[in-house]
C-alpha positions in Angstrom: 91.9 107.7 91.5 92.5 108.9 94.8 89.1 111.4 94.9 87.6 108.6 93.5 88.7 106.5 96.4 87.7 109.8 98.8 83.6 109.5 97.0 83.7 106.0 97.6 84.3 106.1 101.2 81.9 109.6 101.7 79.2 107.6 100.9 79.9 104.2 102.9 80.3 106.7 106.4 77.2 108.8 105.2 74.6 108.2 108.8 71.1 108.1 108.8 69.3 110.9 109.7 68.9 111.2 113.7 65.3 111.4 113.7 65.5 108.4 111.5 67.7 106.7 114.3 65.5 107.6 117.3 62.4 106.9 115.8 63.5 103.5 115.0 65.1 102.5 118.4 61.8 104.1 119.6 59.6 101.7 117.7 61.9 98.7 119.1 60.8 100.1 122.5 57.3 100.4 121.8 57.6 96.2 120.7 59.3 94.8 123.4 57.0 96.7 126.4 54.1 95.3 124.5 54.9 92.2 125.3 54.5 92.9 129.0 50.5 93.4 128.4 49.8 91.1 125.2 48.6 88.4 127.2 47.0 90.4 129.8 43.4 90.0 128.3 43.5 86.4 128.1 44.4 86.0 131.7 41.5 84.5 132.4 41.0 82.6 130.0 44.5 80.9 128.8 43.9 77.5 131.3 40.8 76.6 129.3 42.7 77.9 126.1 45.7 76.2 126.5 44.0 72.7 129.0 46.1 73.5 131.3 45.6 74.7 135.5 45.8 78.1 136.4 49.1 77.6 138.4 50.4 76.5 134.9 49.6 79.2 132.7 50.5 81.9 135.1 53.7 81.0 133.9 53.2 82.7 130.6 53.4 85.9 132.5 55.7 85.0 134.9 58.4 83.4 132.4 58.5 86.8 130.0 59.2 89.2 133.2 61.9 86.8 134.8 63.7 86.4 131.4 63.3 90.2 130.5 65.2 90.9 133.8 68.3 88.5 133.6 68.4 89.2 129.2 68.7 92.8 129.8 72.2 93.2 132.3 73.4 90.3 129.8 72.3 91.9 126.4 73.7 95.5 127.5 77.5 94.1 128.1 77.1 92.3 124.8 76.3 95.5 123.7 79.3 97.4 124.9 81.7 94.2 123.9 79.9 93.4 120.1 78.2 96.5 119.2 75.0 97.7 120.2 73.2 98.0 117.0 73.7 94.1 115.8 72.5 93.1 119.8 69.3 94.9 119.1 68.6 93.2 115.9 69.5 89.9 117.4 67.1 90.5 120.4 64.4 91.4 117.4 65.1 87.9 115.9 64.1 86.6 119.2 61.2 88.2 119.6 60.0 87.0 116.0 61.2 83.3 116.7 59.5 83.5 119.7 56.1 84.6 118.7 56.0 82.2 115.9 56.8 79.7 118.0 53.8 81.1 120.5 51.6 81.5 117.2 52.0 77.2 115.8 52.0 76.1 119.6 49.2 74.3 120.7 50.1 73.0 123.8 51.2 75.2 127.2 54.5 74.6 126.9 55.3 76.0 123.2 53.3 78.8 124.7 56.0 79.4 127.5 58.7 79.1 125.5 57.9 81.6 123.0 57.0 83.9 125.7 60.2 83.7 127.4 62.3 84.6 124.1 60.2 87.6 123.8 60.5 88.2 127.1 64.5 88.5 125.9 63.7 91.6 123.5 63.3 94.1 126.5 67.4 94.7 126.7 66.4 96.8 123.4 65.5 99.7 125.8 68.7 100.1 127.4 70.6 100.0 124.7 69.1 102.0 122.6 69.1 104.6 125.5 73.2 103.4 125.1 73.2 104.0 120.9 71.3 107.8 121.2 74.4 108.6 123.6 76.9 107.6 121.1 75.1 109.3 118.1 73.5 112.3 119.2 74.4 115.3 120.3 74.2 116.5 123.8 71.2 119.3 122.7 69.6 116.5 121.4 70.2 114.0 124.2 67.5 114.5 126.7 64.6 114.5 124.5 65.2 111.3 122.6 66.0 109.4 126.1 63.3 111.0 127.3 61.5 109.6 124.2 62.8 106.2 124.5 62.0 105.7 128.1 58.7 106.6 127.6 58.0 103.7 125.6 58.6 101.1 128.3 55.1 102.1 129.8 53.6 103.4 126.1 53.6 100.2 124.4 52.1 98.4 127.0 49.2 101.2 127.7 48.5 102.0 124.2 49.1 98.2 123.2 46.7 96.7 125.6 43.1 98.0 123.6 44.4 97.0 120.7 45.5 92.6 122.3 42.0 93.2 123.6 40.3 93.8 120.4 42.3 91.4 118.8 41.3 88.8 122.0 37.3 89.7 122.2 37.4 89.2 117.8 39.9 86.7 116.5 41.8 83.6 117.1 44.0 84.3 120.7 47.0 83.0 117.9 46.7 86.4 116.2 48.3 88.1 119.4 51.5 86.2 118.2 51.3 86.8 114.9 50.8 90.3 115.7 53.9 90.2 117.9 55.7 88.8 115.2 54.6 91.1 112.5 56.0 94.1 115.2 59.3 92.4 115.3 59.5 91.2 111.3 59.4 95.2 110.8 61.3 96.6 113.7 64.4 94.8 112.2 65.1 96.8 109.0 64.0 99.4 110.7 67.1 99.1 113.0 69.2 98.1 110.5 68.5 100.7 108.1 68.3 103.8 110.6 70.9 103.4 113.1 74.1 103.8 112.3 77.3 101.5 113.4 79.1 101.8 116.9 81.2 104.1 117.2 82.1 102.8 121.0 82.7 99.5 122.3 84.6 98.5 125.3 87.6 96.1 125.4 87.7 92.7 126.8 85.4 89.5 126.6 81.9 88.3 128.2 82.3 87.6 131.4 80.5 83.8 130.9 80.2 83.1 134.5 79.1 85.8 135.8 76.3 85.9 133.0 75.9 82.4 134.6 75.5 83.3 138.1 73.5 86.3 137.3 70.8 84.5 135.7 70.8 81.7 138.6 70.9 84.1 141.5 67.8 86.5 140.3 65.9 83.4 138.9 65.9 82.1 142.3 64.9 85.8 144.2 62.7 86.6 141.1 60.8 82.9 141.5 60.6 83.6 145.0 59.3 87.2 144.2 56.7 85.9 141.5 55.9 82.5 142.9 55.8 82.1 146.4 52.4 83.2 146.8 50.9 80.0 145.1 53.7 78.3 146.8 53.7 79.6 150.1 55.9 82.0 151.2 57.0 80.0 154.2 56.7 76.7 152.0 60.4 74.7 152.0 60.4 75.4 147.8 59.9 79.1 148.4 62.7 79.5 151.0 64.9 77.4 148.9 64.8 79.6 146.3 65.0 82.6 148.2 67.9 81.5 149.6 69.9 79.4 147.3 69.4 83.2 144.8 70.3 85.1 147.8 73.7 82.6 148.2 74.3 82.9 144.6 73.9 86.4 144.5 76.7 87.3 147.1 78.8 84.8 145.6 78.1 86.3 142.0 79.2 90.1 143.9 82.4 88.5 145.1 83.6 87.1 142.0 82.8 89.9 140.0 85.1 92.4 142.3 87.8 90.3 141.5 87.3 89.1 137.8 89.3 90.4 135.2 86.6 91.7 132.9 83.7 91.5 134.6 80.2 91.7 133.7 78.9 94.3 136.0 81.3 96.4 137.2 80.4 96.8 141.1 83.0 99.5 141.6 80.5 102.0 139.2 77.1 100.2 140.4 77.8 101.1 144.2 78.4 105.2 143.7 76.0 106.8 145.0 74.3 108.6 142.1 74.0 105.3 140.2 73.2 103.4 143.5 70.3 105.5 144.8 68.9 105.7 141.4 69.0 101.4 141.4 67.6 101.4 144.1 64.8 103.6 143.6 64.2 102.1 140.4 62.5 99.2 141.8 59.8 101.5 143.6 58.7 103.5 140.2 58.5 100.1 138.3 56.6 98.6 141.3 54.2 102.1 141.1 54.0 101.6 137.8 53.0 97.7 137.5 50.5 98.3 140.7 48.5 100.4 138.1 48.4 97.7 135.5 47.6 95.0 138.1 45.0 96.8 139.9 43.2 99.4 137.6 42.1 96.9 134.6 40.5 94.8 137.1 38.9 97.5 139.3 37.1 99.0 136.3 35.7 95.3 135.2 34.9 93.8 137.9 30.7 94.3 138.3 29.2 97.1 140.0 26.6 95.1 141.9 30.1 93.8 143.7 30.7 97.3 145.1 34.4 96.8 143.8 34.4 97.6 140.8 32.8 99.8 137.7 31.1 97.3 135.5 33.5 97.9 132.4 34.5 95.4 129.7 37.9 94.6 128.6 37.9 97.1 125.6 36.6 100.2 128.1 38.7 98.8 130.6 41.5 99.2 128.0 41.1 102.3 126.9 40.8 104.0 130.5 43.9 102.8 130.8 45.7 103.8 127.5 45.7 108.0 128.1 48.4 107.6 130.2 51.0 106.2 127.5 49.8 108.9 125.6 50.9 111.2 128.1 54.1 109.8 128.6 54.9 110.2 125.0 53.5 113.4 124.6 55.3 114.5 127.5 59.3 113.5 125.8 60.3 116.7 124.5 59.0 118.9 127.7 61.1 116.0 130.1 63.7 116.8 127.8 64.1 120.6 128.0 63.5 120.3 132.0 66.2 117.7 131.9 68.7 120.5 130.4 66.7 123.1 132.2 66.8 122.1 135.7 68.8 118.8 135.7 67.5 114.9 135.5 68.1 114.8 139.5 65.2 117.5 140.0 63.1 115.6 137.0 63.1 113.0 139.1 61.8 114.3 142.1 59.1 115.4 140.4 58.9 112.2 138.5 58.7 110.4 142.1 56.4 113.0 143.6 53.8 112.7 141.0 53.2 109.2 141.3 52.9 109.3 145.2 49.8 112.2 144.6 48.9 110.2 142.3 48.4 107.0 144.3 46.9 108.9 147.4 44.0 110.5 144.8 43.2 107.2 143.8 42.9 106.6 147.5 40.9 109.3 148.4 38.7 109.4 145.6 37.6 106.3 143.1 33.9 106.5 143.2 34.2 107.5 139.0 35.7 105.9 136.3 37.0 109.7 135.9 38.6 109.3 139.2 41.0 106.6 137.7 41.4 107.9 134.3 42.6 110.9 136.3 45.0 109.2 138.8 46.0 107.5 135.8 46.6 110.4 133.7 49.2 111.7 136.8 50.9 108.3 137.3 51.9 108.6 133.1 53.1 112.1 134.1 55.1 110.7 137.1 56.7 107.6 135.1 57.5 110.0 132.1 59.6 112.2 134.3 60.7 110.0 136.6 62.1 107.4 133.3 63.4 109.9 131.4 65.4 111.3 134.3 67.2 107.6 135.0 69.1 106.7 132.3 70.2 110.7 132.1 71.5 109.9 136.1 73.2 106.9 135.1 74.9 108.2 132.4 76.2 111.7 133.9 77.6 109.0 136.8 79.4 106.3 134.3 82.2 105.9 131.7 80.7 106.2 128.3 82.0 102.4 127.5 79.9 100.6 130.1 76.2 102.6 129.3 75.2 99.7 127.5 75.6 97.4 130.9 75.0 100.2 133.0 71.4 100.8 131.9 70.6 97.4 131.5 70.9 97.5 135.3 68.7 100.1 135.8 66.2 98.3 133.8 67.3 95.7 136.1 66.0 97.2 138.6 62.9 98.5 137.2 62.1 94.8 136.2 62.6 93.5 139.9 60.0 96.2 140.8 57.2 95.3 138.3 57.4 91.7 139.4 57.4 92.4 142.6 54.5 94.6 142.4 52.9 91.7 140.0 53.1 88.7 142.9 52.3 91.2 145.4 49.4 93.3 144.4 48.1 89.6 142.4 48.5 88.4 146.4 46.4 91.2 147.8 43.9 90.7 145.4 43.6 87.2 145.8 43.3 86.9 149.7 41.1 90.0 150.3 38.2 89.1 148.6 34.0 88.9 148.7 31.6 86.6 147.4 29.6 87.4 144.2 27.9 85.2 142.2 29.1 82.3 143.4 32.5 83.5 143.3 35.9 84.8 145.2 36.3 88.2 143.6 38.7 91.7 144.9 36.7 93.3 148.0 36.7 97.2 147.7 39.4 97.2 150.5 41.9 94.8 148.8 42.2 97.9 145.9 42.5 100.2 149.0 45.4 98.3 150.1 47.3 97.9 146.8 47.0 101.8 146.7 48.9 102.4 149.6 51.6 100.3 149.1 52.2 101.9 145.6 52.7 105.1 147.6 54.9 103.2 149.9 57.0 102.1 146.9 56.8 105.9 145.1 57.5 107.9 149.2 60.6 105.4 149.2 61.8 106.3 145.7 60.5 110.1 146.5 63.5 109.7 149.5 65.8 107.8 147.4 66.0 110.7 144.7 66.5 113.5 147.1 69.6 111.4 148.3 70.8 111.4 145.0 74.7 114.0 145.1 73.8 116.5 142.8 77.5 116.1 141.7 76.4 112.9 140.2 73.1 113.9 138.7 74.4 117.4 137.0 77.6 116.3 135.1 77.2 116.0 131.6 77.9 113.0 129.6 81.2 112.3 127.7 79.9 112.0 124.4 82.2 111.1 121.0 83.5 113.9 119.7 
């Protein structure tokens, strides 16, 4: 009888192969990042498709960035408390539900609600990285984290041609049915291939802290993403940013005194964590700057003097290789992380970003110039996004991995949201007349590249300030 019990326990405790766990988590990460570029090919047509103003349809993009930024650190804390695998499954369920709502919606309200639910799935990437820390040995952790981090760029870059193809050849609702199908495939993969949680935090969810963070971030991010349309000095914009900052200050005061805070700000204030998170804003800005500027540069008419006259599909294919580079570099990133440490890897990534934008600023008269610059951006993002979570995990307690990686993802989201607003504002304000329409001038793209260089340079300086002890100490792993 005892022998049978031991055999039964052995069967119940058997864990999936590690490669299957990494593959399932990476697939979920790809689904998550794809949501950011899902509607990019449709942006110009959304007012006509949804019978709404351009200002209203811009919420189809803005709401996803906003919810992603808010949900990511909160889902990280939920994962630490209640199980990371369980929360990943909940986020994929929200992706499926949101996609179905947007697919069947005939009005802009339904699409915005669906896109909001899709934004919540962004939390699967930091949660996936935290799961990898829990279940993988140190020898495999760096490469797996590099792969998971790369999905942040790969899903968008590779998914854009697919989204463009569907936008050109099928009804627009097909994009959302595709997203629902991707989520429906990801949920069973996570359920079967990811083992149960081995590390959880004690305590309770700080509901007041979660609400305060959501309210404060909403104010700041609404100002960043919508201030250009409202007018940066308008009463609405100023009240939004002021209210957001005040709420965040009160939230920080409360978090330092709460018994079970949503985020341990004392840990977040450690130099290695703090400098990495602030640098993440610059890296998010640099990544999304290329997503905003390059497609428009490639698609604008040649006769206007601003672009190369490619169609939507051709432009997406020029942008796509950057994502493939990120994926291919994952093993190299993991090896470099183990060999030289994450801090030098982060510095190399930020330097590559700066060089990429300097290159395209000096040479952008041919399509292949944009391709080369974008490939270099892929190298920089691949290295830096692989390094950041490793620096974080080597600097925080194991039971706070999910929340800490979620906070890092939040700072990246602030960077991407800022890039979307700033680049969009620059391209909309510096225009030339062509065919009776105002289109971005060539000088507008130069300004965008200068801004991206500044963001990358700031991240480069911050990477040099990260203490070696924070970036080189081995993570505490179970077993």
